[in-house]
N, C-alpha and C positions, 0 to 999 in steps of 0.2 A: 488239153485234157484238164480239167479242175483238178489241183489235187485236192482231195477230201479230209486228209490230216493236218493241214496247215492251221496255223494260230487263230485264223480269221474266220475259221469255219465251225459252226456248232450245230450238233449232232440232235434231233429230236425225233420222236417216234414216229410223226408222219410230217409231209412237206407242208401241210396244211397249218401244222402246229408250230412249223419253222414262221412259216408267213406272221401269225398270230405273233409269235414271240419280236420280229421285225417292225410290226405294226406297235406292237405296246413301245419298243425303245423309240421308236419314230414319234411318239408322244401323241400318235391317236388318239381321241377321245370322243366321248359322247357329242354329237351335234356334228363333229367334222365331216369331210368329204371325204371319200378315196375313190378315186376314176379306177375303172377298169373295164373290160370288154364283155360284152356279150357275144356269145357263140365260144362259153367258158362251162366248168361247172361248179357246183355246190361248194367244192371245196375252198375257192377262191371268196367267194363273199363273207360264207359262214363266219371265219374269224374277224370280218369288218362289220359285221351286223352284230355279232358276240361282244364286240367292244363299244357297243353303241352308236358307232358310227353309221353315216349314209353310203352306199355303196352308189354312185355314179355310173350308167353303163354308155357306153359309148359304141355305136356301129361299127361293124368292119369292113372292110378293103376285100373287095372279090379274090384279088390275085394271093395276098398274105395270108387271109384269116386273121389278119391282127387289125389295130385300130386304124379307120376312117381317120386319115390326121385332120379333113376338114372337121368333123362332128367333134373329134378329139379338143379342138381349141373351141368350140363352140361351148362344149360343157365344162370347162376347167374356168376356175374363178378364185378370188382370193379367199374363199374357205376350202380348197384343196389342199388336202395333209398331205397327200401321196397319191403317185400314180402306181399302179399295177401293168408292169406292160410283158404281155404273154405272147411269146414265141410258139404259137401255135404249129403244131405236128412238127415241129423243128425248122420252121420256115421262121428264119429272123425278120424282128419287125423291124419298121425304119427308126432305127434308134436316134439319128442325130436330131429329127425334128420333134421327137418325144422329149430327148431330154432338153430341148432350146424351149419348148412351152415350158416344161417343171420348173426349170430356172427362173424363167419370168413370174412364177406365182411361188417360189422358193419351196416346192414341195418335195418331199423326198420321193426316188424313185426305186420301185424295188422289180427287178426282173425274175419273171414266173417262168422257171428253164424245167418244169416239171416233163416237157417233151423235148426238150432240147440237152444234148448229151454231144457235145462234139464241133455243131455248127459253128462259123464264126463270123463275123462282119467286119469287114475294113481288116482282115487280116487278123482280129483280137477275136478269143474265145468270149461267146456269148457268156452273159453271167459277171462280167469285168466292167459294164458301162455304169450301169446304175450304181445308185449308194450301197444296195444288195442284191441279192437274189437267193431264190429259194428253189432246189429239186427234188422230187420224190422219188422215189425206187419202190413202189408199190406195183403191184400186176398191170400191164400194159405200159409201163416205161420203159424207155430205151435201157436203162439199168437197172435190172431187177434182184434185190436181195432179201424180200417177203414182204417188207415194209420198212417204215422211217423216210425220213427225211435231212436235208441239211439247209443251215442258213448260212449263206455268203456275204461276210460285209467287205464292202472296199472303201468305203468312207471312214476316215481316223475320229471323226467327229461322234459317227453312231455306235463306235466298235466298243467303248467302253459302255454306252447305254446297253448295249448286247448284252455283255458281259453280267450285268448287275441284272438284268431280266431272266437268263441262264441261269443264275444262281437260285432260284427258285423254282426250278423246274427237278421232279424227282424221276429216277427209273421205275418204269413198269412194274406191276406184280406180276411175281413169278408165272402165274397160271397165264396170263395173256402172252408172256415171252413163249411158253412153251407151245401154245396157240398157233403163233405165228410161225414156229419150227416146222409144226408138221403141218401147216397151209404151203410153205415153201415146200417143202417135199411134193406135197401132191401136185403144185404145181409144174413143177420138174418132170414131172411122171406123166401129166397128161398136158402138156404144152403142144402136143402134134397139131399141125393146123386141121387135120380130118377130123380129131376130136373138139373142135371148138366150141361150135354149137353147143354138143352135151355138157364138155366141161362148163362152159357159160352158166347153163341152167341149172347144174349139182352146183354150184358155188354160190349162185343166188338162192338157193332153194337151204343150203346149210347157214349161209350170213343172216338169213330172215329168222333163223334159228337160234341164232347166237352162236352156233358151231365154230364156224368161220368169223373173221374178223370183215365186216363187210365194208364195202365203200363209205357206206353213211350211217350212223347208227340214228335210233329212235330221237337222241337228243337233237341232231343236227337238224333231221326231217320236221323237226318242229319249231325251229331258229333257234335253238340254244346250243350252248359250247359243253361238249360231254367232258369226262375226266382226261380223254385223251390229251387236252388242252394243257396239261401239266406236266406233261413227260418226255423226258430225253430219251434217247436211243438207247437199247439194250446193248451192254459192250460186245455181244456176240456178233451182234448185226453190224457193227462198226470195224469189227475185225473183218465179215465178210464182204463188206464195201471197199475198204484197203485190198482187197485179194481181188477182187473184179475188175473194180476203177482200171487197175493197172494193166488188163487184158482189152481195153475198151480202145486203143486207136487202130489196131487193124480190123475192128468190128467195125467202128466207123465208115474203113475203105468200104468194107463188105456192102454195108448200107448205102453207100453212096452209089456202085454198082448196081444194084436192085434198084436205085430210083430210075437210074439213067435205064434200064431195061423196062419198067415201067412207060416212062416219058416216050421211049421210043415206040413202045407198043400202044401208047394210045395216038402218038402221031400218025400209026398208020393205021388206025382206024377211025381215024378224024374227029378225036377227040381232042377237046383246047386241056392240054395237061397243066401241072403245075408251073411258073417258070421259075426253074432251078439254078442258083450259081454252083461253084466248084464249092463255094463254102457251105453249101446246105446240107446237114447232115439229117436226112428225115426220120420221123418215127411211124410215122403211117403216110400212104400216098392215096390223098383225097381225089375222087370223082364227082361229077356233079351229074345226077339222073335225072330222066324226065319222069320215072315212077319207083320213088324210092322204095316203098312198101313192097313192090312186084318184085323189085331185084333183090332185096334182102330176104323174101320168101323164095326166091329159087336159087339163093344161094344157098339157104339152108339145106335146101331138097339136095342140092349137090355136094354139098360138105365143102363148101368155099367158107374160107376164115375172112368173111368179110363185116366191118365194124360199122355202128349207125352212128358214129361219132360226129353230133352231137343230136340227140333226140329233141332238145330245146335249145332256148335263148341261155338256161342256167340249168344244165343237166345233172340230176334227170327229171329237174319239178315240169309239172302240168299245169295249165290252167290255172286256177286261183290259188296254187301253192306259189307260183311264180313272184305275185305279189307280197302273200301273206310271208311267206319264208324267206325270198333271198332280195325283195324289195324291187323288183323289177316290172316296169309298167309295159304291158303287150303294147306292141305299134313303134315302141319309142328306138326299136333297131331295126329297120324294117329288111335291111340286107340280110342281117343275122338270121333274122326270121324265114326268109327265104330260104338260106342254104341249109338250115335244120330240116327243112323238108326236103331236100334234094341231095345232101350230101353223102357218101358211103366213103367208107376207106379201107385200102388192101394196106394188110401187113408190112412192114419194111425190114422182116426178120431178119438179121444176119447167118442164121442158121439155114434161110430159105436156099433151094436150088434152083436153077436156072430153069428146071425142067417145073418145078412147083410155080413160079412165076408166069412162065408161059401159060399153066394152066388156067391161072387165073385171067391171063388176059384174053385166053380162046372164051371163057364164062364172059368176057364183058363183051367179045366180038357179039357173041349170042345176044346178048342183051341188047346192043345196038340195032343188031338184024330185027330184035322184036319190037322197037320202038320206045323201050323203057330206060337208056341213056342217050 
């Protein structure tokens, strides 16, 4: 488990803010190219676009939901300043090949560990391979503290530059800290799976009105950087992170057990599951459907906590927003575009009981019988 209190860790208001600081420290400037995958969310390209750089989207591998290595090699060039490698759902990306290609072009490698808290690769902790890594602790992440993110710097050459950049960040105003505290308490109260759809609807309504801190604010939805991008993590959240991260190892073991239960259940139902190694700690268990809208509709009616991650190649953008805000060209990553139309995800929550997972699998079996999976 990563030590989030070590000297090479920097605490920010959100995970995307940590990414922004790391990109600045890496010297990303207008006109540079930053390589990232499709099948991601706006939080990743937002800081790239905000810096005036060009996001270059790479298609994904169907098994790992991370870089398609052939497409990655095709899209890297001498203009590539940085590569963001995403460990989607906690499944480790093929880091050896990514690092080899990055070294060829002298590009900075930043690991996106927002989904990966506990996974290892070749017996080393994810987040230790790139020049740097960033984590997020918001809703739906492996480790939830209310808000916040960290940047972890592994490169000695990058470390001093990150310290310099970090010196320009400030603590958020008290009203925002208070709002996060209230939001965290509500999350703790209404996190039961049977309340998933109701809680999600309420959260979206309140965040749209500015009562809660939403996933994306108006500035980000217009392709601009908000005030959040100059803020550090409040001290109270750092303390909460230190307390909770110390309890994550046994929870990671529980996530592995739940993953095995899903994998066994999917095999029993004749569904191709996710190829999982003993080193993988999943955040969500993805299933490829034949009729995603129908499955989601039935899950809502049955109060099954089923996620639609992701609803587009750059979630939550759709249609013209993809090119206008995220600079994504439709048709450029066909596998990612197919997967967003078909993939649903089950929670791998360490507090889940075996009975709750079996209930989800029984629902999945009904969808198989109905021809929707």
